[in-house]
C-alpha positions as CSV (number, residue, x, y, z in Angstrom):
1,X,-37.6,-61.1,-30.8
2,X,-37.2,-57.8,-28.9
3,X,-38.0,-57.5,-25.3
4,X,-40.7,-55.2,-23.9
5,X,-38.0,-52.9,-22.5
6,X,-36.3,-52.7,-26.0
7,X,-39.6,-51.8,-27.7
8,X,-40.4,-49.3,-25.0
9,X,-37.0,-47.6,-25.4
10,X,-37.6,-47.7,-29.2
11,X,-41.0,-46.0,-28.8
12,X,-39.5,-43.3,-26.5
13,X,-36.7,-42.6,-28.9
14,X,-39.1,-42.3,-31.8
15,X,-41.3,-39.9,-29.9
16,X,-38.2,-37.9,-28.9
17,X,-37.3,-37.6,-32.6
18,X,-40.8,-36.1,-33.2
19,X,-40.4,-33.7,-30.3
20,X,-37.1,-32.5,-31.9
21,X,-38.7,-32.3,-35.4
22,X,-41.7,-30.3,-34.1
23,X,-40.4,-28.2,-31.2
24,X,-43.2,-25.7,-31.5
25,X,-45.9,-28.4,-31.1
26,X,-44.3,-31.3,-29.1
27,X,-43.4,-30.2,-25.6
28,X,-42.4,-33.4,-23.6
29,X,-42.2,-37.1,-23.8
30,X,-43.0,-39.0,-20.7
31,X,-44.0,-42.4,-19.5
32,X,-42.6,-45.9,-19.0
33,X,-42.2,-48.8,-21.3
34,X,-45.0,-49.1,-23.8
35,X,-47.2,-46.6,-21.9
36,X,-46.0,-43.2,-23.2
37,X,-47.4,-39.7,-23.6
38,X,-46.5,-36.9,-25.9
39,X,-47.4,-33.5,-24.5
40,X,-48.4,-31.0,-27.2
41,X,-49.3,-27.3,-27.5
42,X,-52.2,-28.1,-29.8
43,X,-55.3,-30.1,-28.9
44,X,-54.6,-33.8,-28.9
45,X,-58.1,-34.6,-30.2
46,X,-57.2,-32.9,-33.6
47,X,-54.0,-35.0,-34.0
48,X,-55.8,-38.2,-32.7
49,X,-58.6,-37.7,-35.3
50,X,-56.0,-37.3,-38.1
51,X,-54.2,-40.5,-36.9
52,X,-57.6,-42.4,-36.9
53,X,-58.0,-41.4,-40.5
54,X,-54.7,-43.1,-41.2
55,X,-55.7,-46.3,-39.4
56,X,-54.0,-45.7,-36.1
57,X,-56.1,-45.4,-32.9
58,X,-54.6,-43.3,-30.1
59,X,-56.3,-41.5,-27.2
60,X,-55.6,-38.5,-25.1
61,X,-54.6,-38.1,-21.5
62,X,-55.9,-34.8,-20.2
63,X,-56.1,-31.7,-22.3
64,X,-52.6,-31.7,-23.8
65,X,-51.2,-35.3,-24.1
66,X,-51.5,-37.9,-26.8
67,X,-51.3,-41.3,-25.0
68,X,-49.8,-44.5,-26.2
69,X,-50.8,-47.8,-24.4
70,X,-49.3,-50.4,-26.7
71,X,-49.7,-54.1,-26.4
72,X,-46.7,-56.1,-25.2
73,X,-46.7,-58.1,-28.5
74,X,-46.3,-55.1,-30.7
75,X,-43.4,-55.1,-33.2
76,X,-41.0,-52.3,-34.0
77,X,-42.5,-52.3,-37.5
78,X,-45.9,-51.6,-36.0
79,X,-44.5,-48.9,-33.8
80,X,-43.0,-47.4,-37.0
81,X,-46.5,-47.4,-38.6
82,X,-48.0,-45.5,-35.6
83,X,-45.1,-43.0,-35.5
84,X,-45.4,-42.4,-39.2
85,X,-49.1,-41.7,-38.9
86,X,-48.5,-39.4,-35.9
87,X,-45.7,-37.6,-37.8
88,X,-47.9,-37.0,-40.8
89,X,-50.8,-35.9,-38.5
90,X,-48.7,-33.4,-36.6
91,X,-47.4,-32.0,-39.8
92,X,-50.9,-31.5,-41.1
93,X,-52.1,-29.9,-37.8
94,X,-49.0,-27.7,-37.3
95,X,-49.7,-25.7,-40.6
């Protein structure tokens, strides 16, 4: 079983990949462990609503950040599900 630190690093790396994939939309990745934020140039509420349609519940932090506050028992597979939904949602919103 992975440690919380390993899962937090995995989440950060996954968000950094999205930042690199969508540089016009994703500005910054910040946070610690399983509490991370993805700063965006588009309204987070639009992306959050798209994620909700895909079965992933996220929330915002301020006017430009999608916030992740994941449970300590989350698996890497579950992180992948959330990242995939976020990736698809950003792609839909970026067009």
